[in-house]
FIKOLZA-1660 file (N, C-alpha, C; in steps of 0.1 Angstrom, whole numbers, plus 5000, padded with zeros to 4 digits):
% residues 249
   i   px   py   pz ch aa at
   1 4849 4850 4971  A  X  N
   1 4858 4866 4977  A  X CA
   1 4865 4860 4980  A  X  C
   2 4873 4874 4978  A  X  N
   2 4891 4874 4989  A  X CA
   2 4891 4878 5000  A  X  C
   3 4905 4872 5004  A  X  N
   3 4904 4881 5022  A  X CA
   3 4914 4889 5019  A  X  C
   4 4916 4899 5024  A  X  N
   4 4933 4910 5024  A  X CA
   4 4932 4913 5036  A  X  C
   5 4943 4906 5042  A  X  N
   5 4947 4911 5053  A  X CA
   5 4952 4921 5057  A  X  C
   6 4951 4930 5067  A  X  N
   6 4956 4945 5068  A  X CA
   6 4965 4945 5081  A  X  C
   7 4978 4942 5079  A  X  N
   7 4991 4943 5084  A  X CA
   7 4993 4953 5094  A  X  C
   8 4995 4964 5086  A  X  N
   8 5000 4976 5089  A  X CA
   8 4991 4984 5082  A  X  C
   9 4985 4997 5089  A  X  N
   9 4979 5006 5078  A  X CA
   9 4982 5020 5084  A  X  C
  10 4991 5024 5089  A  X  N
  10 4995 5037 5092  A  X CA
  10 5007 5044 5082  A  X  C
  11 5013 5057 5083  A  X  N
  11 5019 5058 5078  A  X CA
  11 5030 5067 5082  A  X  C
  12 5041 5068 5082  A  X  N
  12 5054 5076 5086  A  X CA
  12 5065 5065 5096  A  X  C
  13 5055 5066 5107  A  X  N
  13 5061 5057 5121  A  X CA
  13 5052 5050 5120  A  X  C
  14 5053 5042 5132  A  X  N
  14 5049 5030 5143  A  X CA
  14 5040 5040 5152  A  X  C
  15 5030 5040 5153  A  X  N
  15 5026 5043 5170  A  X CA
  15 5013 5035 5176  A  X  C
  16 5013 5037 5189  A  X  N
  16 5001 5028 5196  A  X CA
  16 4994 5018 5188  A  X  C
  17 4986 5024 5178  A  X  N
  17 4974 5018 5171  A  X CA
  17 4979 5011 5162  A  X  C
  18 4987 5017 5151  A  X  N
  18 4989 5017 5136  A  X CA
  18 5007 5014 5136  A  X  C
  19 5009 4998 5130  A  X  N
  19 5023 4997 5123  A  X CA
  19 5021 5003 5106  A  X  C
  20 5031 5007 5101  A  X  N
  20 5032 5013 5087  A  X CA
  20 5029 4998 5079  A  X  C
  21 5032 5002 5065  A  X  N
  21 5025 5000 5055  A  X CA
  21 5027 4983 5051  A  X  C
  22 5016 4975 5051  A  X  N
  22 5018 4958 5046  A  X CA
  22 5003 4955 5047  A  X  C
  23 5003 4950 5036  A  X  N
  23 4992 4945 5032  A  X CA
  23 4993 4928 5028  A  X  C
  24 4980 4918 5025  A  X  N
  24 4986 4906 5024  A  X CA
  24 4976 4897 5023  A  X  C
  25 4974 4885 5004  A  X  N
  25 4967 4878 5004  A  X CA
  25 4971 4865 5009  A  X  C
  26 4968 4858 5019  A  X  N
  26 4978 4847 5020  A  X CA
  26 4974 4839 5015  A  X  C
  27 4961 4836 5006  A  X  N
  27 4964 4824 4999  A  X CA
  27 4967 4827 4983  A  X  C
  28 4974 4839 4985  A  X  N
  28 4980 4842 4972  A  X CA
  28 4996 4844 4971  A  X  C
  29 4995 4842 4984  A  X  N
  29 5015 4846 4985  A  X CA
  29 5016 4861 4979  A  X  C
  30 5005 4872 4983  A  X  N
  30 5008 4884 4974  A  X CA
  30 5007 4890 4988  A  X  C
  31 5017 4904 4986  A  X  N
  31 5023 4913 4997  A  X CA
  31 5025 4923 4992  A  X  C
  32 5017 4937 4999  A  X  N
  32 5019 4946 4991  A  X CA
  32 5027 4958 5001  A  X  C
  33 5038 4958 4999  A  X  N
  33 5044 4970 5008  A  X CA
  33 5053 4965 5019  A  X  C
  34 5061 4969 5025  A  X  N
  34 5069 4956 5036  A  X CA
  34 5073 4971 5048  A  X  C
  35 5063 4977 5052  A  X  N
  35 5065 4984 5066  A  X CA
  35 5071 4977 5079  A  X  C
  36 5068 4985 5087  A  X  N
  36 5071 4974 5098  A  X CA
  36 5063 4967 5107  A  X  C
  37 5052 4965 5099  A  X  N
  37 5043 4955 5103  A  X CA
  37 5046 4940 5095  A  X  C
  38 5053 4940 5086  A  X  N
  38 5057 4931 5078  A  X CA
  38 5062 4920 5087  A  X  C
  39 5064 4917 5101  A  X  N
  39 5069 4908 5108  A  X CA
  39 5054 4902 5108  A  X  C
  40 5037 4905 5109  A  X  N
  40 5030 4902 5112  A  X CA
  40 5030 4888 5096  A  X  C
  41 5034 4887 5091  A  X  N
  41 5034 4882 5073  A  X CA
  41 5039 4865 5083  A  X  C
  42 5044 4865 5090  A  X  N
  42 5050 4848 5093  A  X CA
  42 5037 4841 5100  A  X  C
  43 5027 4844 5105  A  X  N
  43 5015 4836 5110  A  X CA
  43 5008 4832 5100  A  X  C
  44 5009 4842 5088  A  X  N
  44 4997 4842 5078  A  X CA
  44 5009 4833 5064  A  X  C
  45 5014 4827 5062  A  X  N
  45 5020 4821 5050  A  X CA
  45 5013 4808 5049  A  X  C
  46 5008 4812 5032  A  X  N
  46 5002 4799 5036  A  X CA
  46 5004 4792 5016  A  X  C
  47 5016 4799 5010  A  X  N
  47 5022 4791 5001  A  X CA
  47 5034 4792 5003  A  X  C
  48 5043 4789 4991  A  X  N
  48 5057 4786 4985  A  X CA
  48 5065 4792 4980  A  X  C
  49 5052 4802 4973  A  X  N
  49 5061 4811 4970  A  X CA
  49 5055 4827 4977  A  X  C
  50 5064 4839 4973  A  X  N
  50 5057 4856 4981  A  X CA
  50 5059 4860 4971  A  X  C
  51 5056 4869 4965  A  X  N
  51 5056 4879 4957  A  X CA
  51 5051 4891 4964  A  X  C
  52 5062 4904 4966  A  X  N
  52 5062 4914 4972  A  X CA
  52 5059 4922 4960  A  X  C
  53 5049 4934 4964  A  X  N
  53 5051 4947 4954  A  X CA
  53 5053 4960 4960  A  X  C
  54 5057 4965 4960  A  X  N
  54 5063 4980 4963  A  X CA
  54 5061 4987 4958  A  X  C
  55 5051 4996 4966  A  X  N
  55 5051 5016 4958  A  X CA
  55 5057 5021 4959  A  X  C
  56 5069 5022 4965  A  X  N
  56 5082 5026 4969  A  X CA
  56 5090 5022 4977  A  X  C
  57 5103 5032 4981  A  X  N
  57 5108 5027 4989  A  X CA
  57 5112 5037 5003  A  X  C
  58 5103 5046 5006  A  X  N
  58 5104 5053 5018  A  X CA
  58 5104 5045 5027  A  X  C
  59 5113 5047 5041  A  X  N
  59 5112 5034 5048  A  X CA
  59 5097 5027 5056  A  X  C
  60 5096 5037 5055  A  X  N
  60 5080 5032 5060  A  X CA
  60 5076 5023 5056  A  X  C
  61 5073 5020 5038  A  X  N
  61 5071 5010 5034  A  X CA
  61 5081 4998 5031  A  X  C
  62 5093 5001 5031  A  X  N
  62 5098 4987 5030  A  X CA
  62 5107 4985 5038  A  X  C
  63 5113 4990 5049  A  X  N
  63 5123 4983 5063  A  X CA
  63 5118 4969 5064  A  X  C
  64 5107 4968 5068  A  X  N
  64 5100 4954 5069  A  X CA
  64 5109 4943 5064  A  X  C
  65 5114 4947 5047  A  X  N
  65 5124 4937 5042  A  X CA
  65 5139 4930 5049  A  X  C
  66 5141 4941 5061  A  X  N
  66 5151 4941 5066  A  X CA
  66 5145 4925 5075  A  X  C
  67 5135 4922 5079  A  X  N
  67 5129 4916 5088  A  X CA
  67 5130 4898 5079  A  X  C
  68 5132 4900 5063  A  X  N
  68 5129 4887 5063  A  X CA
  68 5136 4872 5066  A  X  C
  69 5146 4873 5067  A  X  N
  69 5154 4863 5075  A  X CA
  69 5147 4859 5083  A  X  C
  70 5140 4866 5097  A  X  N
  70 5134 4859 5105  A  X CA
  70 5118 4853 5103  A  X  C
  71 5110 4861 5092  A  X  N
  71 5099 4858 5093  A  X CA
  71 5096 4847 5083  A  X  C
  72 5106 4847 5075  A  X  N
  72 5102 4835 5065  A  X CA
  72 5108 4819 5070  A  X  C
  73 5116 4823 5077  A  X  N
  73 5130 4812 5079  A  X CA
  73 5118 4800 5088  A  X  C
  74 5120 4788 5082  A  X  N
  74 5113 4775 5086  A  X CA
  74 5098 4771 5079  A  X  C
  75 5095 4788 5068  A  X  N
  75 5084 4782 5065  A  X CA
  75 5083 4773 5052  A  X  C
  76 5093 4770 5044  A  X  N
  76 5091 4762 5032  A  X CA
  76 5088 4771 5022  A  X  C
  77 5098 4783 5022  A  X  N
  77 5099 4793 5010  A  X CA
  77 5106 4788 5004  A  X  C
  78 5102 4787 4993  A  X  N
  78 5113 4782 4974  A  X CA
  78 5115 4796 4973  A  X  C
  79 5107 4807 4968  A  X  N
  79 5107 4815 4959  A  X CA
  79 5101 4828 4969  A  X  C
  80 5114 4841 4969  A  X  N
  80 5108 4852 4969  A  X CA
  80 5111 4859 4963  A  X  C
  81 5100 4871 4954  A  X  N
  81 5106 4880 4943  A  X CA
  81 5097 4890 4947  A  X  C
  82 5103 4902 4949  A  X  N
  82 5100 4915 4951  A  X CA
  82 5103 4925 4939  A  X  C
  83 5089 4930 4935  A  X  N
  83 5086 4936 4923  A  X CA
  83 5082 4952 4926  A  X  C
  84 5090 4959 4916  A  X  N
  84 5091 4975 4923  A  X CA
  84 5100 4981 4907  A  X  C
  85 5093 4993 4909  A  X  N
  85 5104 5002 4899  A  X CA
  85 5115 4998 4899  A  X  C
  86 5127 5001 4891  A  X  N
  86 5140 4999 4887  A  X CA
  86 5149 5006 4902  A  X  C
  87 5144 5021 4898  A  X  N
  87 5153 5030 4908  A  X CA
  87 5151 5025 4922  A  X  C
  88 5143 5022 4925  A  X  N
  88 5134 5018 4937  A  X CA
  88 5141 5006 4942  A  X  C
  89 5144 4996 4933  A  X  N
  89 5150 4981 4939  A  X CA
  89 5162 4984 4940  A  X  C
  90 5171 4990 4929  A  X  N
  90 5184 4998 4931  A  X CA
  90 5189 5005 4946  A  X  C
  91 5172 5012 4950  A  X  N
  91 5180 5013 4966  A  X CA
  91 5176 5005 4979  A  X  C
  92 5171 4996 4973  A  X  N
  92 5167 4987 4977  A  X CA
  92 5178 4979 4981  A  X  C
  93 5187 4976 4970  A  X  N
  93 5197 4964 4970  A  X CA
  93 5213 4972 4977  A  X  C
  94 5212 4985 4972  A  X  N
  94 5225 4990 4973  A  X CA
  94 5221 4999 4987  A  X  C
  95 5213 5003 4991  A  X  N
  95 5215 5017 5005  A  X CA
  95 5208 5008 5016  A  X  C
  96 5195 5001 5016  A  X  N
  96 5187 4993 5026  A  X CA
  96 5195 4983 5030  A  X  C
  97 5200 4975 5023  A  X  N
  97 5206 4963 5021  A  X CA
  97 5225 4968 5024  A  X  C
  98 5227 4983 5024  A  X  N
  98 5242 4984 5027  A  X CA
  98 5250 4979 5037  A  X  C
  99 5263 4973 5039  A  X  N
  99 5267 4965 5050  A  X CA
  99 5263 4980 5065  A  X  C
 100 5268 4992 5063  A  X  N
 100 5267 5001 5070  A  X CA
 100 5251 5001 5077  A  X  C
 101 5241 4998 5072  A  X  N
 101 5227 4999 5074  A  X CA
 101 5227 4985 5085  A  X  C
 102 5227 4971 5073  A  X  N
 102 5222 4962 5079  A  X CA
 102 5234 4952 5073  A  X  C
 103 5237 4940 5082  A  X  N
 103 5248 4930 5080  A  X CA
 103 5245 4919 5069  A  X  C
 104 5235 4918 5067  A  X  N
 104 5232 4902 5058  A  X CA
 104 5225 4911 5042  A  X  C
 105 5237 4906 5030  A  X  N
 105 5226 4911 5018  A  X CA
 105 5218 4907 5016  A  X  C
 106 5209 4912 5005  A  X  N
 106 5197 4910 5004  A  X CA
 106 5193 4895 4987  A  X  C
 107 5196 4881 4995  A  X  N
 107 5194 4873 4983  A  X CA
 107 5182 4871 4978  A  X  C
 108 5175 4876 4973  A  X  N
 108 5163 4873 4967  A  X CA
 108 5162 4883 4956  A  X  C
 109 5152 4876 4945  A  X  N
 109 5150 4882 4933  A  X CA
 109 5146 4901 4935  A  X  C
 110 5153 4910 4929  A  X  N
 110 5144 4926 4930  A  X CA
 110 5142 4923 4913  A  X  C
 111 5130 4923 4914  A  X  N
 111 5126 4923 4894  A  X CA
 111 5117 4934 4892  A  X  C
 112 5121 4938 4878  A  X  N
 112 5119 4955 4876  A  X CA
 112 5102 4950 4873  A  X  C
 113 5093 4959 4877  A  X  N
 113 5080 4955 4878  A  X CA
 113 5075 4953 4857  A  X  C
 114 5068 4944 4858  A  X  N
 114 5062 4946 4840  A  X CA
 114 5050 4953 4842  A  X  C
 115 5047 4959 4829  A  X  N
 115 5033 4970 4828  A  X CA
 115 5022 4956 4834  A  X  C
 116 5021 4944 4832  A  X  N
 116 5012 4937 4836  A  X CA
 116 5016 4923 4844  A  X  C
 117 5013 4919 4853  A  X  N
 117 5020 4908 4859  A  X CA
 117 5007 4897 4862  A  X  C
 118 5008 4882 4864  A  X  N
 118 5000 4878 4872  A  X CA
 118 5004 4871 4877  A  X  C
 119 4994 4866 4891  A  X  N
 119 5000 4857 4903  A  X CA
 119 4986 4852 4905  A  X  C
 120 4991 4836 4901  A  X  N
 120 4974 4828 4903  A  X CA
 120 4962 4835 4893  A  X  C
 121 4954 4840 4900  A  X  N
 121 4940 4844 4895  A  X CA
 121 4943 4858 4889  A  X  C
 122 4948 4866 4897  A  X  N
 122 4953 4883 4901  A  X CA
 122 4961 4883 4885  A  X  C
 123 4950 4896 4877  A  X  N
 123 4960 4905 4867  A  X CA
 123 4967 4916 4875  A  X  C
 124 4978 4918 4880  A  X  N
 124 4982 4933 4884  A  X CA
 124 4988 4940 4874  A  X  C
 125 4985 4951 4876  A  X  N
 125 4988 4963 4872  A  X CA
 125 4989 4975 4878  A  X  C
 126 5004 4987 4876  A  X  N
 126 5003 4995 4881  A  X CA
 126 5006 5009 4874  A  X  C
 127 5004 5018 4884  A  X  N
 127 5005 5032 4871  A  X CA
 127 5011 5043 4885  A  X  C
 128 5022 5047 4876  A  X  N
 128 5031 5060 4880  A  X CA
 128 5026 5070 4890  A  X  C
 129 5030 5076 4903  A  X  N
 129 5020 5082 4910  A  X CA
 129 5033 5095 4912  A  X  C
 130 5038 5103 4902  A  X  N
 130 5050 5112 4904  A  X CA
 130 5048 5121 4910  A  X  C
 131 5036 5126 4915  A  X  N
 131 5035 5140 4924  A  X CA
 131 5039 5134 4940  A  X  C
 132 5046 5119 4942  A  X  N
 132 5052 5120 4956  A  X CA
 132 5067 5121 4955  A  X  C
 133 5076 5125 4961  A  X  N
 133 5087 5127 4964  A  X CA
 133 5092 5111 4962  A  X  C
 134 5104 5110 4947  A  X  N
 134 5109 5097 4948  A  X CA
 134 5099 5088 4937  A  X  C
 135 5088 5092 4936  A  X  N
 135 5078 5091 4928  A  X CA
 135 5072 5075 4932  A  X  C
 136 5061 5072 4934  A  X  N
 136 5054 5056 4939  A  X CA
 136 5043 5052 4929  A  X  C
 137 5042 5039 4927  A  X  N
 137 5032 5034 4919  A  X CA
 137 5018 5033 4927  A  X  C
 138 5009 5032 4917  A  X  N
 138 4994 5029 4924  A  X CA
 138 4991 5013 4919  A  X  C
 139 4984 5006 4921  A  X  N
 139 4984 4990 4918  A  X CA
 139 4971 4990 4918  A  X  C
 140 4968 4980 4908  A  X  N
 140 4952 4977 4904  A  X CA
 140 4955 4961 4905  A  X  C
 141 4941 4957 4912  A  X  N
 141 4945 4941 4913  A  X CA
 141 4933 4933 4903  A  X  C
 142 4932 4927 4895  A  X  N
 142 4919 4925 4889  A  X CA
 142 4922 4911 4888  A  X  C
 143 4910 4903 4895  A  X  N
 143 4903 4884 4892  A  X CA
 143 4893 4885 4885  A  X  C
 144 4889 4872 4887  A  X  N
 144 4875 4866 4881  A  X CA
 144 4864 4872 4886  A  X  C
 145 4862 4873 4898  A  X  N
 145 4851 4879 4906  A  X CA
 145 4852 4891 4914  A  X  C
 146 4864 4896 4914  A  X  N
 146 4864 4908 4923  A  X CA
 146 4877 4917 4921  A  X  C
 147 4876 4930 4923  A  X  N
 147 4887 4931 4920  A  X CA
 147 4890 4949 4933  A  X  C
 148 4903 4951 4933  A  X  N
 148 4904 4960 4942  A  X CA
 148 4919 4971 4941  A  X  C
 149 4918 4980 4943  A  X  N
 149 4930 4993 4941  A  X CA
 149 4940 4992 4953  A  X  C
 150 4949 4997 4951  A  X  N
 150 4959 5006 4966  A  X CA
 150 4968 5012 4960  A  X  C
 151 4966 5026 4964  A  X  N
 151 4970 5038 4962  A  X CA
 151 4973 5047 4972  A  X  C
 152 4987 5043 4974  A  X  N
 152 4993 5054 4989  A  X CA
 152 5004 5063 4978  A  X  C
 153 5004 5070 4988  A  X  N
 153 5010 5082 4988  A  X CA
 153 5018 5086 4977  A  X  C
 154 5002 5100 4974  A  X  N
 154 5002 5102 4962  A  X CA
 154 4992 5112 4969  A  X  C
 155 4996 5124 4961  A  X  N
 155 4984 5138 4959  A  X CA
 155 4975 5137 4950  A  X  C
 156 4964 5130 4959  A  X  N
 156 4947 5131 4953  A  X CA
 156 4945 5139 4941  A  X  C
 157 4941 5135 4932  A  X  N
 157 4933 5150 4919  A  X CA
 157 4926 5141 4911  A  X  C
 158 4914 5146 4918  A  X  N
 158 4899 5140 4914  A  X CA
 158 4901 5145 4894  A  X  C
 159 4903 5156 4891  A  X  N
 159 4905 5160 4877  A  X CA
 159 4915 5154 4865  A  X  C
 160 4923 5144 4871  A  X  N
 160 4927 5137 4863  A  X CA
 160 4923 5122 4857  A  X  C
 161 4922 5124 4847  A  X  N
 161 4912 5113 4844  A  X CA
 161 4921 5101 4839  A  X  C
 162 4931 5101 4838  A  X  N
 162 4940 5090 4833  A  X CA
 162 4945 5086 4849  A  X  C
 163 4946 5086 4861  A  X  N
 163 4939 5079 4876  A  X CA
 163 4929 5079 4877  A  X  C
 164 4920 5083 4876  A  X  N
 164 4908 5082 4877  A  X CA
 164 4906 5068 4870  A  X  C
 165 4905 5068 4856  A  X  N
 165 4903 5056 4847  A  X CA
 165 4909 5041 4853  A  X  C
 166 4927 5046 4855  A  X  N
 166 4931 5035 4863  A  X CA
 166 4926 5026 4877  A  X  C
 167 4918 5030 4879  A  X  N
 167 4909 5029 4892  A  X CA
 167 4892 5024 4893  A  X  C
 168 4893 5026 4882  A  X  N
 168 4874 5032 4883  A  X CA
 168 4868 5017 4883  A  X  C
 169 4857 5017 4886  A  X  N
 169 4848 5004 4891  A  X CA
 169 4855 4993 4896  A  X  C
 170 4864 4994 4908  A  X  N
 170 4872 4983 4915  A  X CA
 170 4863 4982 4925  A  X  C
 171 4861 4967 4932  A  X  N
 171 4852 4969 4939  A  X CA
 171 4858 4976 4956  A  X  C
 172 4870 4973 4957  A  X  N
 172 4875 4977 4970  A  X CA
 172 4887 4989 4967  A  X  C
 173 4890 5000 4970  A  X  N
 173 4898 5013 4970  A  X CA
 173 4905 5014 4982  A  X  C
 174 4917 5014 4987  A  X  N
 174 4927 5019 4997  A  X CA
 174 4931 5027 4991  A  X  C
 175 4929 5038 5000  A  X  N
 175 4938 5051 4994  A  X CA
 175 4939 5059 5004  A  X  C
 176 4957 5066 5004  A  X  N
 176 4960 5073 5011  A  X CA
 176 4952 5086 5021  A  X  C
 177 4954 5092 5031  A  X  N
 177 4947 5105 5034  A  X CA
 177 4949 5107 5048  A  X  C
 178 4963 5116 5043  A  X  N
 178 4971 5118 5055  A  X CA
 178 4964 5132 5063  A  X  C
 179 4960 5141 5054  A  X  N
 179 4959 5155 5057  A  X CA
 179 4940 5158 5055  A  X  C
 180 4936 5165 5070  A  X  N
 180 4923 5169 5064  A  X CA
 180 4919 5183 5054  A  X  C
 181 4911 5188 5052  A  X  N
 181 4911 5200 5042  A  X CA
 181 4916 5212 5050  A  X  C
 182 4925 5219 5044  A  X  N
 182 4930 5233 5048  A  X CA
 182 4943 5230 5049  A  X  C
 183 4948 5214 5047  A  X  N
 183 4962 5217 5048  A  X CA
 183 4969 5210 5030  A  X  C
 184 4962 5217 5023  A  X  N
 184 4964 5211 5004  A  X CA
 184 4982 5220 5001  A  X  C
 185 4986 5229 5009  A  X  N
 185 4996 5231 5005  A  X CA
 185 5008 5221 5013  A  X  C
 186 5005 5217 5021  A  X  N
 186 5011 5209 5030  A  X CA
 186 5013 5194 5022  A  X  C
 187 4999 5189 5018  A  X  N
 187 4995 5180 5009  A  X CA
 187 5007 5175 4998  A  X  C
 188 5002 5189 4992  A  X  N
 188 5017 5193 4978  A  X CA
 188 5025 5191 4980  A  X  C
 189 5034 5198 4989  A  X  N
 189 5047 5197 4992  A  X CA
 189 5054 5182 4996  A  X  C
 190 5043 5174 5003  A  X  N
 190 5051 5162 5011  A  X CA
 190 5048 5150 4998  A  X  C
 191 5031 5156 4990  A  X  N
 191 5034 5143 4981  A  X CA
 191 5022 5133 4986  A  X  C
 192 5013 5138 4997  A  X  N
 192 5002 5128 5003  A  X CA
 192 4986 5137 5001  A  X  C
 193 4977 5135 5008  A  X  N
 193 4960 5139 5001  A  X CA
 193 4951 5147 5014  A  X  C
 194 4946 5149 5005  A  X  N
 194 4935 5161 5020  A  X CA
 194 4926 5154 5014  A  X  C
 195 4911 5153 5024  A  X  N
 195 4901 5142 5025  A  X CA
 195 4891 5146 5015  A  X  C
 196 4889 5156 5011  A  X  N
 196 4878 5159 5005  A  X CA
 196 4882 5157 4988  A  X  C
 197 4898 5159 4984  A  X  N
 197 4903 5154 4971  A  X CA
 197 4904 5139 4971  A  X  C
 198 4905 5131 4986  A  X  N
 198 4905 5114 4981  A  X CA
 198 4890 5113 4980  A  X  C
 199 4880 5117 4991  A  X  N
 199 4869 5119 4987  A  X CA
 199 4858 5122 4969  A  X  C
 200 4863 5131 4963  A  X  N
 200 4863 5132 4950  A  X CA
 200 4870 5126 4940  A  X  C
 201 4880 5122 4943  A  X  N
 201 4885 5111 4936  A  X CA
 201 4879 5096 4933  A  X  C
 202 4873 5093 4946  A  X  N
 202 4868 5078 4944  A  X CA
 202 4858 5077 4939  A  X  C
 203 4847 5095 4941  A  X  N
 203 4835 5096 4937  A  X CA
 203 4836 5093 4925  A  X  C
 204 4847 5103 4916  A  X  N
 204 4846 5102 4904  A  X CA
 204 4849 5086 4895  A  X  C
 205 4855 5081 4904  A  X  N
 205 4863 5067 4895  A  X CA
 205 4848 5057 4895  A  X  C
 206 4839 5061 4905  A  X  N
 206 4828 5049 4910  A  X CA
 206 4829 5043 4921  A  X  C
 207 4839 5042 4931  A  X  N
 207 4838 5035 4943  A  X CA
 207 4831 5036 4949  A  X  C
 208 4824 5019 4954  A  X  N
 208 4813 5019 4965  A  X CA
 208 4821 5018 4980  A  X  C
 209 4831 5011 4981  A  X  N
 209 4837 5009 4991  A  X CA
 209 4851 5015 4991  A  X  C
 210 4855 5023 5003  A  X  N
 210 4865 5032 5000  A  X CA
 210 4871 5028 5015  A  X  C
 211 4883 5026 5018  A  X  N
 211 4891 5026 5030  A  X CA
 211 4905 5033 5034  A  X  C
 212 4906 5038 5037  A  X  N
 212 4914 5050 5040  A  X CA
 212 4929 5048 5044  A  X  C
 213 4937 5050 5042  A  X  N
 213 4954 5043 5050  A  X CA
 213 4960 5051 5054  A  X  C
 214 4975 5051 5058  A  X  N
 214 4983 5062 5060  A  X CA
 214 4978 5071 5067  A  X  C
 215 4974 5075 5077  A  X  N
 215 4973 5087 5090  A  X CA
 215 4982 5089 5088  A  X  C
 216 4982 5103 5093  A  X  N
 216 4992 5106 5101  A  X CA
 216 4992 5100 5117  A  X  C
 217 5007 5097 5124  A  X  N
 217 5006 5087 5131  A  X CA
 217 5008 5098 5146  A  X  C
 218 5006 5107 5143  A  X  N
 218 5007 5117 5158  A  X CA
 218 4992 5118 5160  A  X  C
 219 4980 5124 5153  A  X  N
 219 4967 5131 5155  A  X CA
 219 4961 5121 5159  A  X  C
 220 4951 5124 5165  A  X  N
 220 4942 5115 5179  A  X CA
 220 4927 5114 5167  A  X  C
 221 4920 5103 5176  A  X  N
 221 4908 5099 5164  A  X CA
 221 4897 5108 5161  A  X  C
 222 4898 5121 5169  A  X  N
 222 4890 5132 5168  A  X CA
 222 4896 5138 5156  A  X  C
 223 4906 5139 5151  A  X  N
 223 4912 5142 5136  A  X CA
 223 4907 5132 5124  A  X  C
 224 4911 5118 5129  A  X  N
 224 4906 5111 5117  A  X CA
 224 4890 5105 5115  A  X  C
 225 4881 5107 5126  A  X  N
 225 4867 5110 5126  A  X CA
 225 4866 5124 5119  A  X  C
 226 4873 5133 5115  A  X  N
 226 4867 5144 5107  A  X CA
 226 4870 5140 5092  A  X  C
 227 4881 5137 5091  A  X  N
 227 4885 5131 5078  A  X CA
 227 4879 5125 5072  A  X  C
 228 4873 5113 5081  A  X  N
 228 4862 5101 5073  A  X CA
 228 4848 5107 5074  A  X  C
 229 4842 5117 5083  A  X  N
 229 4831 5126 5079  A  X CA
 229 4838 5134 5064  A  X  C
 230 4847 5142 5065  A  X  N
 230 4849 5148 5049  A  X CA
 230 4847 5139 5038  A  X  C
 231 4855 5127 5039  A  X  N
 231 4857 5119 5030  A  X CA
 231 4841 5113 5022  A  X  C
 232 4836 5110 5036  A  X  N
 232 4822 5102 5033  A  X CA
 232 4814 5111 5029  A  X  C
 233 4815 5122 5025  A  X  N
 233 4801 5134 5018  A  X CA
 233 4800 5133 5004  A  X  C
 234 4812 5123 5002  A  X  N
 234 4813 5120 4985  A  X CA
 234 4814 5108 4984  A  X  C
 235 4816 5097 4994  A  X  N
 235 4813 5080 4993  A  X CA
 235 4809 5079 5000  A  X  C
 236 4797 5071 5008  A  X  N
 236 4793 5073 5024  A  X CA
 236 4800 5054 5028  A  X  C
 237 4805 5048 5023  A  X  N
 237 4811 5033 5027  A  X CA
 237 4825 5041 5027  A  X  C
 238 4825 5051 5043  A  X  N
 238 4842 5047 5035  A  X CA
 238 4846 5049 5053  A  X  C
 239 4857 5045 5058  A  X  N
 239 4863 5043 5067  A  X CA
 239 4880 5045 5071  A  X  C
 240 4884 5046 5081  A  X  N
 240 4899 5042 5084  A  X CA
 240 4900 5025 5085  A  X  C
 241 4908 5024 5078  A  X  N
 241 4914 5009 5082  A  X CA
 241 4921 5003 5096  A  X  C
 242 4924 4995 5099  A  X  N
 242 4927 4995 5112  A  X CA
 242 4937 4981 5112  A  X  C
 243 4946 4980 5119  A  X  N
 243 4961 4970 5115  A  X CA
 243 4947 4956 5124  A  X  C
 244 4954 4948 5119  A  X  N
 244 4950 4930 5116  A  X CA
 244 4937 4930 5114  A  X  C
 245 4930 4938 5109  A  X  N
 245 4918 4938 5101  A  X CA
 245 4917 4929 5087  A  X  C
 246 4909 4918 5092  A  X  N
 246 4906 4908 5074  A  X CA
 246 4899 4916 5069  A  X  C
 247 4896 4918 5055  A  X  N
 247 4885 4928 5050  A  X CA
 247 4883 4914 5034  A  X  C
 248 4869 4910 5032  A  X  N
 248 4861 4904 5025  A  X CA
 248 4857 4914 5009  A  X  C
 249 4862 4907 4998  A  X  N
 249 4858 4916 4989  A  X CA
 249 4857 4907 4981  A  X  C
% end
């Protein structure tokens, strides 16, 4: 089994219960996104190299890169590679680390994402999500005995067979769900997802274990419970992920 550490599961901005996106496979030195929870990486470092895979570079997914000097200092890290779409990486190097926003240049490798990347026993592939402003990448990780998909910041489309096929059959899927049903227009405008669309998408992909991520930071537990119920009508084993959980899959 593999362990996925959920360091930050929220969207947009931190709340009292969630930081923004960051997920880690400590034994493999793999990190998905670098939101405000990136500071939690420090206590989980177990490798001499770190590979960070960015879905996109809206601040709730990348601002933690500015913490990297403190987070990794003294940890014996020999190599840090940030993988992502070229235009996203350009924004990191030229804008996020512009001297007017941050005083220290980013001195690690920004590597345009290959269509297929290998880290340890994982084969990592990605698929473009053009419905999110600025575009986003969905990731699929396949290992010898398990697999998972990370799909954040997208407008779920259960009728898009290409997207469905990309995640079909993974053992675990993390998928964003920002809105309840009834907010489809807002979801389309912002490039996010409503609950029943996420549920139908996961059902069509044959997903048995679904963790919802990236909820709105301003809604209460009653709304999150409603979303869980709406999605569970399609995939019974569904719930919202929580910060600091460790998920075995």
